[in-house]
C-alpha positions in Angstrom: -111.2 -41.5 -29.7 -109.1 -38.6 -29.2 -110.1 -35.5 -31.1 -109.0 -35.1 -34.4 -105.3 -34.1 -34.5 -104.6 -35.5 -31.2 -102.7 -38.9 -31.3 -102.8 -40.5 -28.0 -99.7 -43.0 -28.0 -101.5 -46.4 -28.1 -103.4 -45.4 -31.0 -100.2 -44.5 -33.1 -98.2 -47.4 -32.0 -101.0 -49.8 -32.9 -101.2 -48.4 -36.3 -97.6 -48.4 -36.9 -97.4 -51.8 -36.0 -100.1 -52.9 -38.4 -98.4 -50.8 -41.0 -95.4 -52.8 -40.3 -97.1 -56.0 -40.7 -98.9 -55.1 -44.1 -95.6 -54.5 -45.6 -94.0 -57.3 -44.3 -96.7 -59.6 -45.6 -97.9 -57.9 -48.7 -95.3 -55.4 -49.7 -95.5 -51.7 -50.3 -98.1 -51.6 -53.1 -100.5 -52.8 -50.5 -100.1 -50.2 -48.0 -103.2 -47.9 -47.9 -105.2 -46.3 -45.1 -107.8 -48.8 -45.3 -105.4 -51.9 -45.1 -103.7 -50.1 -42.1 -107.0 -49.7 -40.3 -108.2 -53.3 -41.3 -104.8 -54.8 -40.2 -105.1 -52.7 -36.9 -108.8 -53.9 -35.9 -109.7 -50.2 -36.5 -112.5 -47.6 -38.0 -111.6 -46.8 -41.7 -111.1 -43.3 -41.0 -108.8 -43.4 -37.8 -105.6 -43.2 -39.8 -106.9 -39.8 -41.2 -108.5 -38.5 -37.8 -104.8 -38.6 -36.6 -102.5 -38.1 -39.6 -102.7 -35.8 -42.5 -102.9 -38.4 -45.0 -100.6 -41.6 -45.8 -97.3 -39.5 -46.5 -97.7 -38.1 -43.0 -98.2 -41.1 -41.6 -95.3 -43.0 -43.3 -93.2 -40.4 -42.3 -94.3 -40.3 -38.8 -93.2 -44.2 -38.7 -90.2 -43.9 -39.9 -89.1 -40.9 -37.4 -90.7 -43.2 -34.6 -88.3 -45.8 -35.0 -85.5 -43.9 -35.5 -86.4 -42.4 -32.3 -86.8 -46.1 -30.7 -83.5 -47.0 -32.1 -81.9 -43.5 -30.4 -82.9 -44.5 -27.1 -81.3 -47.8 -27.4 -78.0 -46.2 -28.7 -78.4 -44.2 -26.1 -78.3 -46.7 -23.5 -75.2 -47.7 -25.1 -73.3 -45.2 -23.4 -73.8 -47.3 -20.1 -72.7 -50.5 -21.1 -68.7 -49.6 -21.4 -67.4 -52.4 -19.4 -70.2 -54.8 -20.0 -70.6 -57.9 -22.4 -68.3 -57.5 -25.1 -67.8 -54.9 -27.4 -68.6 -57.2 -30.3 -72.0 -58.2 -28.8 -72.6 -54.5 -28.1 -71.9 -53.3 -31.6 -73.8 -55.9 -33.0 -76.9 -55.4 -31.1 -77.3 -51.6 -32.0 -76.7 -52.6 -35.3 -79.8 -55.4 -35.9 -81.6 -52.8 -33.7 -81.1 -50.2 -36.3 -82.1 -52.9 -39.1 -85.0 -54.2 -37.3 -86.7 -50.5 -36.1 -86.3 -48.8 -39.5 -86.8 -51.9 -41.5 -85.4 -52.4 -45.4 -89.5 -52.1 -46.6 -90.3 -49.2 -44.3 -87.0 -47.1 -45.4 -87.7 -47.8 -49.3 -91.3 -46.9 -48.9 -90.4 -43.3 -47.3 -87.9 -43.2 -50.2 -90.5 -43.6 -53.0 -93.0 -41.1 -51.2 -91.2 -37.4 -51.6 -93.7 -35.9 -49.4 -92.8 -38.4 -46.3 -89.2 -38.1 -47.4 -89.1 -34.1 -47.2 -91.2 -34.6 -44.0 -88.6 -36.8 -42.6 -85.7 -34.3 -43.8 -87.6 -31.3 -42.1 -87.9 -33.1 -39.1 -84.2 -34.3 -38.7 -83.0 -30.9 -39.5 -85.3 -29.9 -36.6 -83.7 -32.0 -34.2 -85.4 -35.2 -34.5 -83.2 -38.5 -33.7 -82.1 -40.0 -36.6 -78.6 -42.1 -37.7 -76.7 -38.9 -36.5 -77.6 -39.4 -33.3 -77.1 -43.0 -33.3 -73.7 -42.6 -34.6 -72.8 -39.9 -31.7 -73.8 -42.5 -29.1 -72.0 -45.1 -30.5 -68.9 -43.0 -30.8 -69.1 -42.1 -27.1 -69.5 -45.6 -26.0 -66.4 -46.6 -27.9 -64.7 -43.7 -26.4 -65.5 -44.8 -22.8 -64.1 -48.7 -23.8 -61.0 -47.2 -25.0 -60.6 -45.5 -21.5 -61.7 -48.4 -19.8 -59.0 -50.3 -21.9 -60.8 -52.8 -23.9 -60.1 -51.6 -27.3 -56.8 -50.1 -28.2 -55.7 -46.5 -27.0 -55.1 -45.4 -30.9 -58.4 -47.0 -32.1 -60.4 -44.6 -34.1 -63.8 -44.6 -32.4 -65.6 -41.7 -34.8 -64.3 -44.0 -38.2 -66.0 -47.4 -36.5 -69.3 -45.6 -35.4 -69.6 -44.1 -38.8 -68.7 -47.4 -40.7 -71.3 -49.4 -38.7 -73.9 -46.5 -38.9 -73.1 -46.2 -42.8 -73.4 -49.8 -43.2 -76.8 -50.3 -41.9 -77.9 -47.1 -43.7 -76.8 -48.6 -46.8 -78.4 -52.1 -46.2 -81.5 -50.2 -45.5 -81.6 -47.8 -48.4 -80.5 -50.0 -50.8 -83.7 -52.0 -50.6 -82.4 -55.5 -48.9 -85.6 -57.3 -48.0 -83.5 -60.2 -47.3 -83.5 -59.8 -43.4 -81.0 -62.7 -42.3 -78.6 -61.4 -45.2 -78.6 -58.1 -44.0 -78.0 -59.2 -40.4 -75.3 -61.6 -41.7 -73.8 -58.6 -43.3 -73.8 -56.5 -40.4 -72.2 -59.2 -38.3 -69.3 -60.0 -40.8 -68.7 -55.6 -40.5 -69.0 -56.3 -36.7 -66.0 -58.7 -36.5 -63.5 -56.6 -38.6 -64.5 -53.5 -36.6 -63.8 -55.6 -33.3 -60.8 -56.6 -34.8 -59.7 -53.2 -35.6 -60.6 -51.7 -32.7 -58.9 -54.3 -30.3 -55.5 -53.9 -32.4 -55.6 -50.2 -33.0 -54.6 -48.8 -36.7 -52.4 -51.0 -38.6 -52.5 -53.6 -36.1 -54.2 -56.2 -38.3 -52.5 -55.5 -41.1 -50.3 -58.7 -42.8 
């Protein structure tokens, strides 16, 4: 075991994955340090050896998942001209939904100390929804230059609509994953049409 305060990546991810399983199976009320350790097959005090309590753990879980999807969004910049625009947008939307699932996001909102920790980290430059939105805008700008979407397409608005909708699905506690995925897919269909036709191109 690492010294107190030094979190090795494998232990960190092991605990995070265990917490997600507890949340998925038993709900937020069942999430305790003891339950996480039991699910991870670790000693009961392991979480507190690496985090200053459950609030910090929850905050770091959310930030870690945001960072994961931000890396995927960054890779999206290099996918211009590959696949279809709709497939690429849907992929990043579903990644957002799965990497920071509604139950995890809702748990953070219900814990003021965890929420404050997350806000502080985001202000300090940790990747979050803004990072993902910027990456999507850059990707769509590249697709516009390549001629796969309309020259007058509002790429920034499309990125905002996609990220904003996913944020809404997460923050309003939509626990039905299939329904959330369906809604994301419906939005992507609309955005794809708007991007290909440009402002006013699909009216009437």
